[in-house]
ROVOVEX-302897 format. One record per residue (C-alpha): residue number from 1; x negated, y, z. Coordinates in nm, 4 decimals. Layout:
N
[NUM,[X,Y,Z]],
...
This chain:
455
[1,[0.0396,0.1100,-0.2702]],
[2,[0.0286,0.4853,-0.2906]],
[3,[-0.0146,0.7093,-0.5903]],
[4,[-0.2923,0.9671,-0.5962]],
[5,[-0.1667,1.3234,-0.5636]],
[6,[0.0119,1.4233,-0.8832]],
[7,[0.1387,1.7399,-1.0498]],
[8,[0.4916,1.6069,-1.0291]],
[9,[0.7551,1.5237,-1.2880]],
[10,[1.0879,1.6437,-1.4217]],
[11,[1.2569,1.4768,-1.1252]],
[12,[1.0713,1.7041,-0.8850]],
[13,[0.8945,1.4077,-0.7213]],
[14,[0.5364,1.4907,-0.6241]],
[15,[0.4341,1.1695,-0.4468]],
[16,[0.5730,0.8226,-0.3875]],
[17,[0.4492,0.5313,-0.1762]],
[18,[0.5737,0.2073,-0.0207]],
[19,[0.5502,0.1640,0.3541]],
[20,[0.3190,-0.1029,0.4953]],
[21,[0.5701,-0.3911,0.4864]],
[22,[0.7218,-0.2805,0.1523]],
[23,[1.0746,-0.2419,0.2894]],
[24,[1.1017,0.1315,0.2180]],
[25,[0.9786,0.3878,-0.0311]],
[26,[0.8689,0.7255,0.1047]],
[27,[0.9110,1.0124,-0.1419]],
[28,[0.7698,1.3657,-0.1309]],
[29,[0.9423,1.6088,-0.3648]],
[30,[0.9986,1.9760,-0.4350]],
[31,[1.3012,1.9540,-0.2045]],
[32,[1.1352,1.7757,0.0892]],
[33,[1.1170,1.4238,0.2356]],
[34,[1.3162,1.1174,0.1343]],
[35,[1.3073,0.7560,0.2532]],
[36,[1.4697,0.4910,0.0329]],
[37,[1.5505,0.1416,0.1570]],
[38,[1.4690,-0.1295,-0.0982]],
[39,[1.7162,-0.3780,0.0544]],
[40,[2.0267,-0.1588,0.0661]],
[41,[1.9128,0.0560,-0.2286]],
[42,[2.0220,0.3686,-0.0455]],
[43,[1.8557,0.6767,0.0943]],
[44,[1.8297,0.6315,0.4710]],
[45,[1.6587,0.9637,0.5447]],
[46,[1.6452,1.3024,0.3782]],
[47,[1.4964,1.6265,0.5076]],
[48,[1.5165,1.9341,0.2836]],
[49,[1.2276,2.1444,0.4122]],
[50,[1.0723,2.2550,0.0834]],
[51,[0.7955,2.1220,-0.1365]],
[52,[0.5951,1.8338,0.0176]],
[53,[0.2948,1.6873,-0.1639]],
[54,[0.2247,1.3710,0.0424]],
[55,[0.4069,1.1503,0.2923]],
[56,[0.3196,0.8365,0.4910]],
[57,[0.5479,0.6109,0.6963]],
[58,[0.4529,0.3798,0.9830]],
[59,[0.6152,0.0500,0.8813]],
[60,[0.9943,0.0682,0.9366]],
[61,[0.9691,0.3141,1.2234]],
[62,[1.0906,0.6716,1.2444]],
[63,[0.7337,0.8041,1.2606]],
[64,[0.6414,0.9934,0.9435]],
[65,[0.3464,1.2139,0.8515]],
[66,[0.3694,1.4663,0.5692]],
[67,[0.1639,1.7385,0.4004]],
[68,[0.3146,2.0455,0.2389]],
[69,[0.2558,2.1567,-0.1190]],
[70,[0.1600,2.5117,-0.0214]],
[71,[0.4626,2.6922,-0.1614]],
[72,[0.5402,2.8419,0.1795]],
[73,[0.3146,2.9218,0.4767]],
[74,[0.4725,2.6598,0.7033]],
[75,[0.3946,2.3887,0.4487]],
[76,[0.0278,2.4532,0.3813]],
[77,[-0.1665,2.1629,0.2246]],
[78,[-0.4263,2.2064,0.5003]],
[79,[-0.1891,2.0771,0.7686]],
[80,[-0.0589,1.7306,0.8542]],
[81,[0.2735,1.7259,1.0382]],
[82,[0.3788,1.4158,1.2338]],
[83,[0.7486,1.3879,1.3122]],
[84,[1.0041,1.1548,1.4663]],
[85,[1.2916,1.1336,1.2206]],
[86,[1.5371,0.9849,1.4700]],
[87,[1.4840,1.2616,1.7252]],
[88,[1.4412,1.5192,1.4459]],
[89,[1.1363,1.6413,1.6362]],
[90,[0.7952,1.7538,1.5215]],
[91,[0.5482,1.5628,1.7393]],
[92,[0.2221,1.7232,1.6393]],
[93,[0.0515,1.9381,1.3765]],
[94,[-0.3093,1.8774,1.2756]],
[95,[-0.4860,2.1487,1.0744]],
[96,[-0.8009,2.1302,0.8603]],
[97,[-1.0285,2.3791,0.6802]],
[98,[-0.9533,2.2202,0.3405]],
[99,[-0.6564,2.0463,0.1788]],
[100,[-0.5434,1.7051,0.2994]],
[101,[-0.5800,1.4575,0.0114]],
[102,[-0.4581,1.1326,0.1697]],
[103,[-0.2942,1.0049,0.4884]],
[104,[-0.2919,0.6411,0.6020]],
[105,[-0.1443,0.4801,0.9144]],
[106,[-0.1359,0.1513,1.0945]],
[107,[-0.0223,0.0790,1.4493]],
[108,[-0.3628,0.1623,1.5956]],
[109,[-0.5109,0.4337,1.3744]],
[110,[-0.4210,0.7436,1.1746]],
[111,[-0.6635,0.8366,0.8948]],
[112,[-0.6659,1.1790,0.7272]],
[113,[-0.8843,1.2306,0.4189]],
[114,[-1.0113,1.5655,0.2935]],
[115,[-1.2593,1.6252,0.0113]],
[116,[-1.5717,1.5696,0.2210]],
[117,[-1.4505,1.4405,0.5552]],
[118,[-1.2370,1.1607,0.6964]],
[119,[-1.0719,1.2113,1.0358]],
[120,[-0.9828,0.9021,1.2410]],
[121,[-0.7230,0.9338,1.5193]],
[122,[-0.5830,0.7020,1.7829]],
[123,[-0.2129,0.6351,1.7372]],
[124,[-0.1766,0.6117,2.1148]],
[125,[-0.2162,0.9855,2.1681]],
[126,[-0.3283,1.1334,1.8329]],
[127,[-0.6710,1.2237,1.9696]],
[128,[-0.9553,1.2392,1.7170]],
[129,[-1.1936,0.9458,1.7604]],
[130,[-1.4385,1.0222,1.4835]],
[131,[-1.5068,1.2433,1.1825]],
[132,[-1.6835,1.0672,0.8948]],
[133,[-1.8795,1.2842,0.6525]],
[134,[-1.8496,1.1662,0.2920]],
[135,[-1.9549,1.2688,-0.0551]],
[136,[-1.7029,1.4528,-0.2715]],
[137,[-1.3800,1.2490,-0.2782]],
[138,[-1.1483,1.4663,-0.4856]],
[139,[-0.8869,1.1940,-0.5281]],
[140,[-0.8701,1.1099,-0.1597]],
[141,[-0.9489,0.7470,-0.2377]],
[142,[-0.9251,0.5232,0.0705]],
[143,[-0.7644,0.2037,0.1981]],
[144,[-0.6600,0.1102,0.5537]],
[145,[-0.5562,-0.2394,0.6614]],
[146,[-0.2002,-0.2660,0.7883]],
[147,[-0.2464,-0.5743,1.0082]],
[148,[-0.3314,-0.5668,1.3790]],
[149,[-0.6706,-0.7312,1.3227]],
[150,[-0.9010,-0.6632,1.1505]],
[151,[-0.8627,-0.2838,1.1585]],
[152,[-1.0688,-0.1813,0.8565]],
[153,[-1.1084,0.1348,0.6504]],
[154,[-1.2621,0.1330,0.3014]],
[155,[-1.4091,0.4518,0.1531]],
[156,[-1.6161,0.5294,-0.1568]],
[157,[-1.9693,0.6049,-0.0395]],
[158,[-2.0764,0.7708,-0.3647]],
[159,[-1.9107,1.0151,-0.6034]],
[160,[-2.0959,0.8743,-0.9051]],
[161,[-2.1680,0.5062,-0.8415]],
[162,[-1.9110,0.2454,-0.7461]],
[163,[-2.0328,0.1801,-0.3934]],
[164,[-1.7746,0.1124,-0.1227]],
[165,[-1.8390,0.1336,0.2504]],
[166,[-1.6181,-0.0527,0.4980]],
[167,[-1.5703,0.0677,0.8553]],
[168,[-1.4428,-0.1342,1.1498]],
[169,[-1.2079,0.1056,1.3311]],
[170,[-1.1466,-0.1183,1.6312]],
[171,[-1.4160,0.0513,1.8409]],
[172,[-1.4394,0.4262,1.8975]],
[173,[-1.3260,0.5372,1.5574]],
[174,[-1.5324,0.3081,1.3405]],
[175,[-1.8705,0.1507,1.2746]],
[176,[-2.0022,0.0474,0.9329]],
[177,[-1.9215,-0.3196,0.8833]],
[178,[-2.0493,-0.3738,0.5294]],
[179,[-2.1118,-0.2101,0.1943]],
[180,[-2.0499,-0.3370,-0.1571]],
[181,[-2.1677,-0.2287,-0.5013]],
[182,[-1.8206,-0.2732,-0.6455]],
[183,[-1.8532,-0.0978,-0.9838]],
[184,[-2.1006,0.0994,-1.1926]],
[185,[-1.8750,0.4079,-1.2008]],
[186,[-1.6927,0.5795,-0.9151]],
[187,[-1.4203,0.3868,-0.7337]],
[188,[-1.0778,0.5519,-0.7628]],
[189,[-0.8300,0.2962,-0.6251]],
[190,[-0.8471,0.0360,-0.3483]],
[191,[-0.6044,-0.1981,-0.1730]],
[192,[-0.6247,-0.4473,0.1158]],
[193,[-0.4562,-0.7836,0.1356]],
[194,[-0.1964,-0.8186,0.4110]],
[195,[-0.4307,-1.0081,0.6423]],
[196,[-0.7258,-0.7747,0.5807]],
[197,[-0.9391,-1.0527,0.4347]],
[198,[-0.9630,-0.9208,0.0769]],
[199,[-1.0269,-0.5769,-0.0715]],
[200,[-0.9410,-0.4950,-0.4350]],
[201,[-1.1247,-0.2110,-0.6090]],
[202,[-1.0910,-0.0342,-0.9434]],
[203,[-1.3154,0.2296,-1.0970]],
[204,[-1.2451,0.5403,-1.3029]],
[205,[-1.2916,0.3308,-1.6176]],
[206,[-1.0169,0.0913,-1.5108]],
[207,[-1.1116,-0.2022,-1.7320]],
[208,[-1.2282,-0.4398,-1.4574]],
[209,[-1.0740,-0.5001,-1.1146]],
[210,[-1.2809,-0.6688,-0.8476]],
[211,[-1.1829,-0.8416,-0.5241]],
[212,[-1.4224,-0.8601,-0.2294]],
[213,[-1.4039,-1.0998,0.0632]],
[214,[-1.4562,-0.9668,0.4138]],
[215,[-1.6427,-0.9305,0.6416]],
[216,[-1.9482,-0.9462,0.4119]],
[217,[-1.7719,-0.7709,0.1201]],
[218,[-1.9061,-1.0391,-0.1131]],
[219,[-1.7464,-1.0409,-0.4572]],
[220,[-1.4803,-1.3101,-0.4726]],
[221,[-1.2961,-1.2409,-0.8003]],
[222,[-1.3273,-1.0261,-1.1119]],
[223,[-1.0367,-0.9534,-1.3460]],
[224,[-1.0268,-0.7968,-1.6903]],
[225,[-0.7356,-0.5495,-1.7161]],
[226,[-0.8157,-0.4529,-2.0749]],
[227,[-1.0829,-0.3153,-2.3053]],
[228,[-0.9587,0.0459,-2.3255]],
[229,[-1.0086,0.2766,-2.0311]],
[230,[-0.7051,0.3473,-1.8142]],
[231,[-0.6435,0.4920,-1.4708]],
[232,[-0.5394,0.2307,-1.2157]],
[233,[-0.2762,0.4177,-1.0163]],
[234,[-0.1957,0.1474,-0.7628]],
[235,[-0.2767,-0.2103,-0.6609]],
[236,[-0.1066,-0.4548,-0.4244]],
[237,[-0.1555,-0.8122,-0.3020]],
[238,[0.1256,-1.0631,-0.2612]],
[239,[0.2447,-1.1159,0.0998]],
[240,[0.0447,-1.3384,0.3368]],
[241,[0.1601,-1.6986,0.3368]],
[242,[0.2746,-1.7036,-0.0255]],
[243,[0.1879,-2.0322,-0.2030]],
[244,[0.0032,-1.8371,-0.4713]],
[245,[-0.2155,-1.5384,-0.4030]],
[246,[-0.1411,-1.2628,-0.6538]],
[247,[-0.2692,-0.9137,-0.7241]],
[248,[-0.0705,-0.6522,-0.9165]],
[249,[-0.2192,-0.3387,-1.0707]],
[250,[-0.0255,-0.0483,-1.2240]],
[251,[-0.2095,0.1435,-1.4966]],
[252,[-0.1641,0.4772,-1.6707]],
[253,[-0.0753,0.2878,-1.9897]],
[254,[0.2709,0.2099,-1.8514]],
[255,[0.1879,-0.1506,-1.7658]],
[256,[0.1651,-0.3593,-1.4499]],
[257,[-0.0798,-0.6497,-1.4684]],
[258,[-0.0380,-0.9523,-1.2419]],
[259,[-0.3471,-1.1605,-1.1642]],
[260,[-0.3703,-1.4959,-0.9861]],
[261,[-0.6485,-1.5343,-0.7318]],
[262,[-0.7719,-1.8893,-0.7801]],
[263,[-1.0025,-2.0439,-0.5237]],
[264,[-1.3597,-2.1127,-0.6423]],
[265,[-1.4582,-2.4636,-0.7384]],
[266,[-1.5389,-2.6800,-0.4324]],
[267,[-1.8959,-2.8019,-0.3740]],
[268,[-1.9972,-3.0870,-0.6021]],
[269,[-1.7789,-2.9797,-0.8934]],
[270,[-1.9728,-2.9112,-1.2110]],
[271,[-1.9615,-2.5414,-1.3045]],
[272,[-1.7633,-2.4275,-1.6038]],
[273,[-1.9753,-2.3454,-1.9102]],
[274,[-1.9066,-1.9736,-1.8680]],
[275,[-2.0162,-1.9889,-1.5047]],
[276,[-2.3388,-2.1680,-1.5956]],
[277,[-2.4142,-1.9154,-1.8709]],
[278,[-2.3506,-1.6262,-1.6336]],
[279,[-2.5868,-1.7784,-1.3789]],
[280,[-2.8677,-1.8162,-1.6308]],
[281,[-2.8300,-1.4602,-1.7592]],
[282,[-2.8111,-1.3166,-1.4092]],
[283,[-3.1347,-1.4941,-1.3173]],
[284,[-3.3332,-1.2978,-1.5777]],
[285,[-3.1492,-0.9634,-1.5677]],
[286,[-3.1409,-0.6918,-1.3040]],
[287,[-2.7613,-0.6721,-1.2831]],
[288,[-2.5038,-0.9465,-1.2588]],
[289,[-2.3374,-1.0233,-1.5905]],
[290,[-2.0668,-1.2487,-1.4564]],
[291,[-1.8009,-0.9951,-1.5464]],
[292,[-1.9321,-0.9808,-1.9056]],
[293,[-1.8977,-1.3555,-1.9454]],
[294,[-1.5976,-1.4686,-1.7454]],
[295,[-1.3698,-1.2067,-1.5911]],
[296,[-1.0235,-1.3616,-1.5709]],
[297,[-0.7322,-1.2107,-1.7583]],
[298,[-0.3937,-1.1335,-1.6101]],
[299,[-0.1320,-1.4086,-1.6009]],
[300,[0.1557,-1.1679,-1.6665]],
[301,[0.2045,-0.8174,-1.8008]],
[302,[0.5033,-0.6014,-1.7115]],
[303,[0.5693,-0.3265,-1.9630]],
[304,[0.7535,-0.0344,-1.8083]],
[305,[0.9942,0.1863,-2.0053]],
[306,[0.8156,0.4468,-2.2160]],
[307,[0.9682,0.7326,-2.0138]],
[308,[0.8043,0.6159,-1.6909]],
[309,[0.5062,0.8195,-1.5762]],
[310,[0.2686,0.7271,-1.2960]],
[311,[0.3865,0.4350,-1.0822]],
[312,[0.3020,0.2564,-0.7587]],
[313,[0.3451,-0.1180,-0.7171]],
[314,[0.4244,-0.3598,-0.4326]],
[315,[0.5443,-0.7162,-0.3769]],
[316,[0.8737,-0.7818,-0.2040]],
[317,[0.8488,-1.0271,0.0869]],
[318,[1.0900,-1.2891,-0.0433]],
[319,[1.0887,-1.6228,0.1362]],
[320,[1.4486,-1.7224,0.0647]],
[321,[1.3724,-1.9844,-0.2016]],
[322,[1.2107,-2.2063,0.0566]],
[323,[1.4246,-2.1422,0.3658]],
[324,[1.7361,-2.3088,0.4899]],
[325,[2.0591,-2.1175,0.5452]],
[326,[1.9835,-2.0174,0.9031]],
[327,[1.6471,-1.8723,0.8119]],
[328,[1.7917,-1.6880,0.5169]],
[329,[2.0558,-1.5295,0.7368]],
[330,[1.7968,-1.4325,0.9945]],
[331,[1.5698,-1.2742,0.7374]],
[332,[1.8484,-1.0559,0.6027]],
[333,[2.0195,-0.9740,0.9303]],
[334,[2.0903,-0.6065,0.9836]],
[335,[1.8490,-0.4339,1.2194]],
[336,[1.7460,-0.0759,1.2806]],
[337,[1.8660,0.2379,1.4469]],
[338,[2.1660,0.4363,1.3155]],
[339,[2.0992,0.6010,0.9827]],
[340,[1.9606,0.9539,0.9919]],
[341,[2.0603,1.1457,0.6811]],
[342,[2.0661,1.5213,0.6915]],
[343,[1.8662,1.8381,0.7229]],
[344,[1.8458,1.8846,1.0966]],
[345,[1.6033,2.1424,1.2368]],
[346,[1.2678,2.0364,1.3776]],
[347,[1.1778,2.0862,1.7376]],
[348,[0.8579,2.2776,1.7971]],
[349,[0.5561,2.0537,1.8453]],
[350,[0.2253,2.1651,1.9921]],
[351,[-0.1110,2.0366,1.8775]],
[352,[-0.2314,2.0761,2.2347]],
[353,[0.0115,1.8139,2.3586]],
[354,[-0.1641,1.4790,2.3947]],
[355,[0.1486,1.2720,2.4306]],
[356,[0.1851,0.9387,2.2605]],
[357,[0.4068,0.9622,1.9518]],
[358,[0.7270,0.7823,2.0449]],
[359,[0.9270,0.6355,1.7627]],
[360,[1.1972,0.3812,1.6901]],
[361,[1.2523,0.1287,1.4164]],
[362,[1.3700,0.2880,1.0946]],
[363,[1.7158,0.1817,0.9750]],
[364,[1.7061,-0.1186,0.7450]],
[365,[2.0792,-0.1254,0.6881]],
[366,[2.3961,-0.0643,0.8828]],
[367,[2.4028,-0.1573,1.2484]],
[368,[2.2586,-0.0508,1.5768]],
[369,[1.9378,-0.2013,1.7056]],
[370,[1.7127,0.0712,1.8423]],
[371,[1.3648,-0.0180,1.9597]],
[372,[1.2053,0.2896,2.1153]],
[373,[0.8407,0.2249,2.1767]],
[374,[0.4998,0.3780,2.1873]],
[375,[0.2645,0.3573,1.8919]],
[376,[0.0449,0.0523,1.8875]],
[377,[0.3011,-0.1767,2.0475]],
[378,[0.4839,-0.4340,1.8357]],
[379,[0.8538,-0.3854,1.7847]],
[380,[0.9427,-0.7524,1.7884]],
[381,[1.2060,-0.7025,1.5197]],
[382,[1.2432,-1.0074,1.2962]],
[383,[1.0687,-0.9465,0.9690]],
[384,[1.0189,-0.5705,1.0210]],
[385,[0.7167,-0.4444,1.2089]],
[386,[0.5597,-0.5554,1.5322]],
[387,[0.3947,-0.8718,1.6458]],
[388,[0.0262,-0.9397,1.6587]],
[389,[-0.0122,-0.9055,1.2839]],
[390,[0.1947,-0.5878,1.2440]],
[391,[0.4732,-0.5381,0.9924]],
[392,[0.6234,-0.8817,1.0603]],
[393,[0.3148,-1.0623,0.9280]],
[394,[0.3166,-1.3279,1.2006]],
[395,[0.6851,-1.4001,1.1431]],
[396,[0.6250,-1.4059,0.7702]],
[397,[0.3427,-1.6558,0.8122]],
[398,[0.5512,-1.8768,1.0437]],
[399,[0.8399,-1.8905,0.8003]],
[400,[0.5983,-1.9547,0.5167]],
[401,[0.4599,-2.2626,0.6917]],
[402,[0.8083,-2.3924,0.7696]],
[403,[0.9806,-2.3396,0.4393]],
[404,[0.7841,-2.1713,0.1652]],
[405,[0.8520,-2.3266,-0.1747]],
[406,[0.5660,-2.5036,-0.3518]],
[407,[0.3508,-2.3041,-0.5882]],
[408,[0.5187,-2.4493,-0.8965]],
[409,[0.8582,-2.3044,-0.7982]],
[410,[0.7395,-1.9849,-0.6313]],
[411,[0.9034,-1.6688,-0.7637]],
[412,[0.7316,-1.3384,-0.6945]],
[413,[0.9223,-1.0112,-0.6992]],
[414,[0.7248,-0.7056,-0.8101]],
[415,[0.8615,-0.3622,-0.7206]],
[416,[0.7541,-0.0519,-0.9124]],
[417,[0.8344,0.3000,-0.7877]],
[418,[0.7725,0.5922,-1.0225]],
[419,[0.7335,0.9695,-1.0097]],
[420,[1.0567,0.9847,-1.2056]],
[421,[1.2325,0.8750,-0.8870]],
[422,[1.3124,0.5287,-1.0221]],
[423,[1.2649,0.1863,-0.8656]],
[424,[1.2285,-0.1270,-1.0801]],
[425,[1.2315,-0.4874,-0.9635]],
[426,[1.0816,-0.7651,-1.1757]],
[427,[1.0831,-1.1356,-1.0995]],
[428,[0.7779,-1.3364,-1.2048]],
[429,[0.8418,-1.7112,-1.2108]],
[430,[0.6760,-2.0280,-1.3447]],
[431,[0.3379,-1.8878,-1.2453]],
[432,[0.1651,-2.2210,-1.3113]],
[433,[0.3148,-2.2624,-1.6583]],
[434,[0.0212,-2.3058,-1.9032]],
[435,[0.2169,-2.0999,-2.1580]],
[436,[0.2484,-1.8117,-1.9149]],
[437,[0.5057,-1.7132,-1.6513]],
[438,[0.8470,-1.5641,-1.7146]],
[439,[0.9047,-1.1978,-1.6334]],
[440,[1.2574,-1.0629,-1.5939]],
[441,[1.3842,-0.7168,-1.5032]],
[442,[1.6150,-0.7742,-1.2067]],
[443,[1.7283,-0.4169,-1.1486]],
[444,[1.6645,-0.0460,-1.1928]],
[445,[1.7732,0.2136,-0.9391]],
[446,[1.7588,0.5896,-0.9029]],
[447,[1.6100,0.6481,-0.5581]],
[448,[1.7222,1.0114,-0.5449]],
[449,[2.0600,0.9518,-0.7103]],
[450,[2.3326,0.7015,-0.6464]],
[451,[2.3151,0.3321,-0.7183]],
[452,[2.1899,0.1253,-1.0066]],
[453,[2.0813,0.2784,-1.3340]],
[454,[2.1642,-0.0469,-1.5094]],
[455,[2.5170,-0.0527,-1.3649]],
């Protein structure tokens, strides 16, 4: 759900990413840090500290990590700063011999990626658990699960071939769980499903997207994005518990492709002709040719405006179509701590301090529910963070079982955030229609400006 590091755009945005439960967009710009709430469509945090090249939130909490763009000594790209936005306090600074290329968080682990090393930290006290040596990873490609269990990290294990190595971070910083030959060229983009059961990968060529099932990393699905090469900037799975499992991929061609993950045929069902042909060819050839015979095409294509540059994609967790009035009210009830908007000074933080990073739930609207807690503990807020699954996954799954609409009436909402500082929302309905689903633009907002672009 995060863009690779970019050169920026006319808007001054250098980096944009959704948080783990897709309720906020974190923005790094020439001016500093910004957090935009996708429900209220308002900025709920702004900190003008100078040029920042990368930012990562921890769900809807006030804990944020950021990396400077190097335009001033205090914001060197070789340092990760972790701050509490509610207390306006710098918790800790972590420095490295080379530039930080990617930062990922969940409630148990913090992962920092440099060109040839990956540093794994405990979120309890920000102590380093392990340093993983890697081959050259200039794009900082990585993927960390956001759920409580499993706690998995995916990294490219080769700079030339498309091999992916998966680490289980639950014990002492990580042990190798499995490895997959995902593509023939280097892997550049990866994404986990919300429950950590599926991993999507895309290579530098960008024509085929593959999905692997954990823990064995066996190939579960292959999708054909197109025939011309394109960079896959971002991928995202639909929320856990949805009646249809979807995967969205944003490409450098200004399109977002939506794929449907269909379950394989049950035992006893005769294989499709394409499947049988692929099996025969694979039996006499060194490499699998399944992707040459039968990679599935996307079920919907979203074409972004021509002015949009690189974009990151996510699914909104919308369960309202299948819930009664009480559940709908509960899912949209106002929670969060009072809004923090301003440019307050940081308190000095020492890297020698081994304190646990305290944080509170990030504002999700107006109101006053503060949930100060230590990292790794669930917040218990309905629909936002916490619980055994993290990020409201358990609550989402419970509501899905009780009231999720059937697959035929399910309407997915795809959000696209761009380096132009714009947020688009598209609804994708009639996903089982043999003539193709319907795609509608529901809204367009300026995340750094005021209100809707569409009026």
